[in-house]
C-alpha positions in Angstrom: -1.4 22.5 -5.4 -0.6 20.4 -8.5 3.1 20.5 -7.6 2.3 19.2 -4.1 0.3 16.4 -5.5 3.0 15.4 -8.0 5.6 15.5 -5.2 3.8 13.0 -3.1 3.0 10.8 -6.1 6.5 10.8 -7.5 8.0 10.2 -4.1 5.9 7.1 -3.5 6.6 5.8 -7.0 10.4 6.1 -6.5 10.4 4.6 -3.0 8.3 1.7 -4.3 10.6 1.1 -7.2 13.8 1.1 -5.1 12.4 -1.0 -2.2 10.6 -3.3 -4.5 13.7 -4.1 -6.6 15.8 -4.5 -3.5 13.4 -6.9 -1.8 12.8 -9.0 -5.0 16.6 -9.4 -5.4 16.8 -10.4 -1.8 14.0 -12.9 -2.2 15.8 -14.4 -5.2 18.8 -15.1 -2.9 17.0 -16.2 0.2 13.9 -17.8 -1.3 11.9 -16.4 1.6 8.2 -15.6 1.2 8.0 -12.3 3.1 10.6 -10.6 1.0 8.9 -11.8 -2.2 5.4 -10.7 -1.1 6.4 -7.3 0.1 8.6 -6.8 -3.0 5.5 -7.6 -5.1 3.5 -5.2 -3.0 5.9 -2.3 -3.8 6.4 -3.2 -7.5 2.8 -4.0 -8.4 0.8 -1.6 -6.2 3.3 1.2 -5.8 5.6 1.4 -8.8 3.2 0.1 -11.4 -0.4 0.7 -10.3 0.2 4.0 -8.3 2.5 5.4 -11.0 0.0 4.8 -13.8 -2.8 6.2 -11.7 -1.2 9.6 -11.2 0.4 9.7 -14.7 -2.7 8.6 -16.6 -4.1 12.1 -17.2 -0.8 13.1 -18.7 -0.5 10.0 -20.8 -4.1 10.5 -22.1 -3.0 13.8 -23.6 -0.4 12.3 -25.8 -1.8 8.8 -26.5 -4.5 9.0 -29.1 -5.3 5.2 -29.3 -8.4 4.3 -27.2 -7.3 0.7 -27.1 -3.9 1.7 -25.7 -5.7 3.8 -23.0 -7.9 0.8 -22.1 -4.9 -1.5 -21.8 -3.1 1.1 -19.6 -6.1 1.4 -17.3 -6.4 -2.4 -17.0 -2.7 -2.6 -16.2 -3.0 0.2 -13.6 -6.0 -1.5 -11.9 -4.3 -4.9 -12.0 -1.2 -3.4 -10.4 -3.2 -1.8 -7.6 -5.3 -4.9 -6.9 -2.1 -7.0 -7.1 -0.4 -4.8 -4.5 -3.4 -5.1 -2.2 -3.5 -8.9 -2.6 0.2 -9.3 -2.0 -0.2 -7.2 1.2 -3.0 -9.3 2.4 -1.1 -12.6 1.9 2.0 -11.1 3.5 0.0 -10.0 6.6 -1.4 -13.5 6.9 1.9 -15.5 6.3 4.1 -13.2 8.4 1.8 -12.5 11.4 -1.0 -15.2 11.5 0.4 -18.2 9.6 -1.3 -20.7 12.0 -4.7 -19.0 12.1 -7.3 -20.6 9.8 -9.5 -17.5 10.0 -6.7 -15.4 8.5 -6.5 -17.6 5.4 -10.2 -17.5 5.0 -10.2 -13.7 5.3 -7.5 -13.4 2.7 -9.5 -15.5 0.3 -12.6 -13.4 0.8 -10.7 -10.1 0.5 -8.8 -11.2 -2.7 -12.1 -12.2 -4.3 -13.5 -8.8 -3.5 -10.5 -7.2 -5.3 -11.2 -8.9 -8.6 -14.1 -6.7 -9.8 -11.8 -3.6 -9.6 -9.6 -5.0 -12.3 -12.5 -5.4 -14.8 -14.8 -2.5 -13.9 -16.5 -2.2 -17.3 -17.7 -5.8 -17.1 -18.4 -6.4 -13.4 -19.0 -2.9 -12.1 -21.4 -1.3 -14.5 -22.3 2.1 -13.2 -19.2 2.5 -11.0 -17.9 5.3 -13.1 -20.9 7.5 -12.7 -22.5 6.4 -9.4 -19.9 4.2 -7.6 -21.7 4.4 -4.2 -24.7 2.5 -5.6 -22.6 -0.4 -6.8 -22.1 -3.1 -4.1 -19.0 -4.4 -5.7 -17.4 -1.0 -5.4 -17.9 -1.2 -1.6 -16.4 -4.6 -1.6 -13.3 -3.4 -3.4 -13.1 -0.3 -1.1 -13.2 -2.4 2.0 -10.6 -4.9 0.7 -8.2 -2.2 -0.4 -8.3 -0.3 3.0 -8.2 -3.6 5.0 -5.2 -4.9 3.1 -2.9 -2.1 4.3 -4.8 -1.6 7.5 -4.3 -5.2 8.6 -0.6 -5.0 7.8 -0.3 -1.8 9.8 -2.2 -3.1 12.8 -0.2 -6.3 13.0 3.1 -4.4 12.7 2.2 -1.8 15.3 0.9 -4.6 17.7 4.1 -6.6 17.3 6.2 -3.4 17.8 4.3 -2.6 21.0 5.0 -6.2 22.3 8.7 -5.9 21.5 8.9 -2.5 23.1 7.4 -3.8 26.4 9.9 -6.7 26.3 12.7 -4.2 25.9 11.5 -2.1 28.8 11.3 -5.2 31.0 14.9 -6.2 30.0 13.7 -9.5 28.4 15.8 -8.9 25.3 15.0 -7.7 21.9 16.2 -5.6 19.1 15.6 -1.8 19.6 16.4 -1.1 15.9 13.9 -3.7 14.7 11.3 -2.3 17.1 11.8 1.1 15.6 11.6 -0.2 12.0 8.4 -2.0 12.8 6.9 1.3 14.0 7.9 3.0 10.8 6.6 0.2 8.7 3.3 0.2 10.6 3.0 4.0 10.2 3.8 3.8 6.5 1.3 1.1 5.7 -1.2 2.7 7.9 -0.9 5.9 5.9 -1.5 3.9 2.7 -4.7 2.5 4.3 -5.8 6.0 5.1 -5.0 7.1 1.6 -7.4 4.5 0.2 -10.0 5.4 2.8 -9.7 9.1 1.9 -10.6 8.3 -1.7 -13.8 6.7 -0.5 -14.6 9.5 1.9 -14.2 12.1 -0.9 -16.5 10.0 -3.1 -19.2 10.0 -0.3 -18.8 13.8 0.3 -19.2 14.5 -3.4 -22.2 12.2 -3.7 -24.1 13.9 -0.8 -23.1 17.4 -1.9 -20.9 18.2 1.2 -17.9 20.4 0.3 -14.6 19.1 1.5 -12.5 21.4 3.7 -9.3 20.2 2.2 -8.7 19.4 -1.5 -8.3 15.8 -2.2 -5.0 16.3 -3.8 -3.6 17.8 -0.6 -4.7 14.9 1.6 -3.6 12.2 -0.9 -0.2 13.8 -1.5 0.4 14.4 2.2 -0.4 10.8 3.1 1.8 9.7 0.1 4.7 11.8 1.3 4.4 10.6 4.9 4.1 7.0 3.8 7.2 7.3 1.6 9.3 8.8 4.3 8.3 6.2 6.9 8.9 3.2 4.5 12.2 4.7 3.3 13.5 5.2 6.8 12.4 1.7 7.8 14.7 0.2 5.2 17.4 3.0 4.9 17.8 4.5 8.4 20.2 7.3 8.9 23.7 6.2 9.9 24.3 6.5 13.6 20.6 6.4 14.5 19.1 3.8 16.8 17.4 2.4 13.8 20.7 1.5 12.2 22.3 0.0 15.3 21.4 -3.6 14.3 20.3 -3.8 10.7 17.6 -6.1 9.6 18.3 -8.9 7.3 17.3 -7.0 4.2 19.6 -4.1 5.0 22.5 -6.4 6.0 22.2 -8.2 2.7 
């Protein structure tokens, strides 16, 4: 069970590192906002925040300084919140740049992410009874919505492009497939955040979970990693690789 959990965690950390560096390098050349935001999403939320989250128990065994552990926890939380914030802004600027409500929603959601970074100051009691802390629910909603919104917009755009392809109105079948993988991958990340809340609720009300949390989280992490990897690195000769996206071509 531990090995399965580590496999999913390590896979997502590696995928986030490779894709994040790739996109940030691309953004440096193209000066385009989508590449920059998604690169930050991978580096901040995946490589930094996610890695420190699963590695923290191992680090705590060898690091004796309480101050160092507090700093690492702060960096971990900052990374996770930063990844969610970058995802929210990316969903807005990529899919709804002309919708005022989208900008307002992003502002509200980013504000709801802030307390997660400083839990000891703004979320007193969250460590022992998180479900009784309103700010905990705000963070939970914002984290799930960040990746859920990105997934929904991606899958909706993919569905529209697929209909155009079927009607012979032009389009890029490879891009359509990559959007599907991107939507499924970010959707799995949203479900991963949601599963953490669900397990908190089950524990609070005393209902035993049918599946261990590590199995669910690692399974979603592995699925997310595979989908995101194939979206950027499709197998040669597949339909996904027929017409590479700009990031791949670069």
